[in-house]
C-alpha positions as CSV (number, residue, x, y, z in Angstrom):
1,X,225.4,144.6,36.1
2,X,224.0,145.3,32.5
3,X,225.2,148.9,33.0
4,X,228.5,147.8,34.2
5,X,229.1,145.7,31.2
6,X,227.8,148.6,28.8
7,X,230.4,150.8,30.4
8,X,233.3,148.3,30.0
9,X,232.3,147.6,26.5
10,X,232.2,151.4,25.6
11,X,235.7,151.9,27.3
12,X,237.2,149.1,25.2
13,X,235.4,150.4,22.0
14,X,236.5,154.0,22.5
15,X,240.1,153.0,23.2
16,X,240.6,150.5,20.4
17,X,238.3,152.8,18.1
18,X,240.9,155.6,18.4
19,X,244.0,153.1,18.5
20,X,244.2,153.0,14.5
21,X,245.1,156.6,14.3
22,X,248.6,155.7,15.7
23,X,249.3,153.9,12.2
24,X,249.1,157.3,10.4
25,X,252.1,158.5,12.5
26,X,254.4,155.5,12.8
27,X,256.9,153.7,10.6
28,X,256.4,150.1,9.2
29,X,258.1,148.6,12.1
30,X,255.2,149.4,14.3
31,X,252.7,146.7,15.5
32,X,251.5,144.2,12.7
33,X,253.3,146.2,10.0
34,X,256.3,144.7,11.5
35,X,255.4,141.1,10.3
36,X,254.8,142.2,6.7
37,X,257.1,141.6,3.8
38,X,258.7,144.4,2.0
39,X,256.5,143.4,-1.0
40,X,253.3,143.9,0.9
41,X,254.5,147.1,2.7
42,X,255.4,148.7,-0.6
43,X,252.3,147.7,-2.4
44,X,250.0,151.0,-2.9
45,X,247.0,148.8,-3.3
46,X,247.5,147.2,0.0
47,X,248.2,150.4,1.8
48,X,245.0,151.9,0.5
49,X,243.0,148.9,1.7
50,X,244.7,148.6,5.0
51,X,244.3,152.3,5.9
52,X,240.7,152.2,4.6
53,X,239.9,149.3,6.9
54,X,241.5,150.4,10.0
55,X,240.1,154.0,9.8
56,X,236.6,153.1,8.9
57,X,236.6,149.9,11.1
58,X,237.9,152.1,13.9
59,X,235.2,154.6,13.7
60,X,232.5,151.9,13.3
61,X,233.7,150.5,16.6
62,X,233.8,153.9,18.2
63,X,230.1,154.8,17.3
64,X,228.5,151.3,17.1
65,X,228.0,150.7,20.8
66,X,226.0,154.0,21.1
67,X,223.2,152.2,19.2
68,X,222.6,149.9,21.9
69,X,221.5,152.7,24.3
70,X,217.8,152.2,24.8
71,X,217.0,155.8,25.7
72,X,218.8,157.2,22.4
73,X,216.8,154.9,20.4
74,X,213.4,156.1,22.1
75,X,214.4,159.8,22.4
76,X,216.6,160.6,19.6
77,X,215.3,158.4,17.0
78,X,216.7,160.5,14.1
79,X,220.1,160.6,15.8
80,X,220.0,156.8,16.1
81,X,219.1,156.5,12.3
82,X,221.9,158.8,11.2
83,X,224.5,157.0,13.3
84,X,223.1,153.7,12.1
85,X,223.6,154.8,8.3
86,X,227.0,155.9,9.1
87,X,227.8,152.7,10.8
88,X,226.6,150.7,7.9
89,X,228.7,152.6,5.5
90,X,231.7,152.3,7.5
91,X,231.4,148.5,7.9
92,X,230.9,148.2,4.2
93,X,234.2,150.1,3.6
94,X,236.0,148.3,6.2
95,X,234.5,144.8,5.5
96,X,235.6,145.0,1.9
97,X,238.8,146.3,2.8
98,X,239.4,143.5,5.3
99,X,238.6,140.9,2.7
100,X,241.3,142.3,0.4
101,X,244.0,142.7,3.2
102,X,243.3,139.5,4.7
103,X,244.7,137.6,1.7
104,X,248.2,138.8,2.9
105,X,247.4,138.0,6.6
106,X,250.3,137.2,8.8
107,X,250.5,133.3,9.5
108,X,249.4,132.0,6.1
109,X,246.4,130.1,5.2
110,X,244.7,129.5,8.4
111,X,245.0,133.3,9.2
112,X,243.7,134.1,5.7
113,X,240.8,131.9,6.1
114,X,240.0,133.2,9.7
115,X,240.0,136.8,8.8
116,X,238.2,136.2,5.4
117,X,235.4,134.5,7.0
118,X,235.2,137.2,9.7
119,X,235.0,139.8,6.9
120,X,232.2,137.9,5.1
121,X,230.1,137.4,8.3
122,X,230.7,141.0,9.0
123,X,229.4,142.2,5.6
124,X,226.5,139.8,5.7
125,X,225.1,140.6,9.1
126,X,225.4,144.3,8.6
127,X,223.6,144.0,5.2
128,X,220.9,141.9,6.7
129,X,220.5,144.3,9.5
130,X,220.0,147.2,7.1
131,X,217.6,145.3,4.9
132,X,215.6,144.4,7.9
133,X,215.0,147.9,9.1
134,X,214.3,149.2,5.6
135,X,211.4,146.5,5.7
136,X,210.5,147.6,9.3
137,X,211.3,144.4,10.7
138,X,212.7,146.0,14.0
139,X,213.5,142.7,16.0
140,X,215.2,141.1,13.2
141,X,217.1,144.4,12.5
142,X,218.3,144.4,16.2
143,X,219.4,140.8,16.1
144,X,221.4,141.2,12.9
145,X,223.0,144.4,14.3
146,X,223.9,142.8,17.4
147,X,225.6,140.1,15.4
148,X,227.3,142.8,13.3
149,X,228.8,144.6,16.2
150,X,230.0,141.4,17.6
151,X,232.0,141.2,14.4
152,X,233.1,144.7,14.8
153,X,234.1,144.0,18.3
154,X,236.8,141.5,17.0
155,X,239.0,144.5,16.8
156,X,239.0,144.6,20.6
157,X,239.0,140.8,21.4
158,X,242.0,140.5,19.0
159,X,244.2,142.8,21.0
160,X,243.2,140.8,24.3
161,X,243.6,137.4,22.8
162,X,246.8,137.8,20.9
163,X,249.2,138.8,23.7
164,X,247.8,136.1,26.0
165,X,248.2,133.4,23.5
166,X,251.6,134.6,22.7
167,X,252.4,134.2,26.3
168,X,250.7,130.6,26.5
169,X,252.1,129.1,23.2
170,X,255.3,131.3,23.1
171,X,255.1,131.5,19.5
172,X,253.7,134.6,17.8
173,X,252.8,133.1,14.5
174,X,251.1,130.2,16.0
175,X,249.3,132.7,18.4
176,X,248.2,134.8,15.5
177,X,246.7,132.0,13.6
178,X,244.6,131.0,16.5
179,X,243.7,134.7,17.2
180,X,242.4,134.8,13.6
181,X,239.6,132.6,14.7
182,X,239.1,133.2,18.4
183,X,238.8,136.9,18.1
184,X,235.4,136.7,16.3
185,X,233.9,133.2,16.6
186,X,233.2,133.5,20.5
187,X,231.9,137.0,19.7
188,X,229.3,135.7,17.5
189,X,228.6,132.8,19.8
190,X,227.8,135.2,22.7
191,X,225.6,137.5,20.4
192,X,223.7,134.5,19.2
193,X,223.0,133.4,23.0
194,X,221.8,136.8,23.8
195,X,219.5,136.8,20.9
196,X,218.1,133.2,21.8
197,X,217.7,134.4,25.5
198,X,215.8,137.6,24.4
199,X,213.6,135.2,22.1
200,X,212.9,132.8,24.9
201,X,212.0,135.8,27.4
202,X,209.5,137.1,24.9
203,X,208.0,133.7,24.2
204,X,207.6,133.3,28.0
205,X,206.4,136.6,28.7
206,X,204.6,138.0,25.7
207,X,203.9,141.4,27.1
208,X,206.7,142.1,29.6
209,X,206.3,144.9,31.8
210,X,209.6,146.5,31.8
C-alpha cells in the first residue's frame, strides 16, 4: 500500500510539476491568468514573480518526492544532498515569489490570506528542515521536510479541489476562495499525523527491526 501511495504521489508530482511550462507558450486568456485584471497582467514586476513562482515551484514539486525514497537516501547520500539543496533553493525562490503574487490573488482578501499563509508556512518549514540537517538533527530534518513537501504539494491539491468545488458551489470565485485554504491545510494535517504516528511507533518500539 505504501508503494502504491508513493507511485500515485510521484505521478501527480511529475504531471503538475511539468504543467507550469504551458504558461510560457500561452496567452493571458489561459488558466488563472484569465481571472487577472489588465493592470496585473501588464505589471512587469508581477510577471517576474509569477513566472519565478511557477517555474521554481514546479521543479521543486517534480524533484521533492524523490527525497522520500529510502534506498536513495541510504545508497546515494551525495545525490540526496544535492537534490535537497536544489529543492531548498527552489522553495526559497518560489515561496518568496508566492508571497508577492498572493497579494493579487483572485477572490480578494480571503484568497490573499490563504495563499500568504501557505507561502509563509512553506518557507518556514523548508528553512527549519535545512537548519535541522545542518545541525545533524536527522529526525527533525525529516519531519520538517515532510511538512515542507506537504506545502509544495498544494500545487497538486489545488488542481484537484478547484474543479470539484466549482461543480459543488457553482461559483468559480467562491470555489477559489475555499481552495486557497483547503489546498494546503489538509496536506499539513496529514503530514503532521504521519509525524505523530512515526513518533508513537518509535516510542513503542525503540529499536524496530525493519
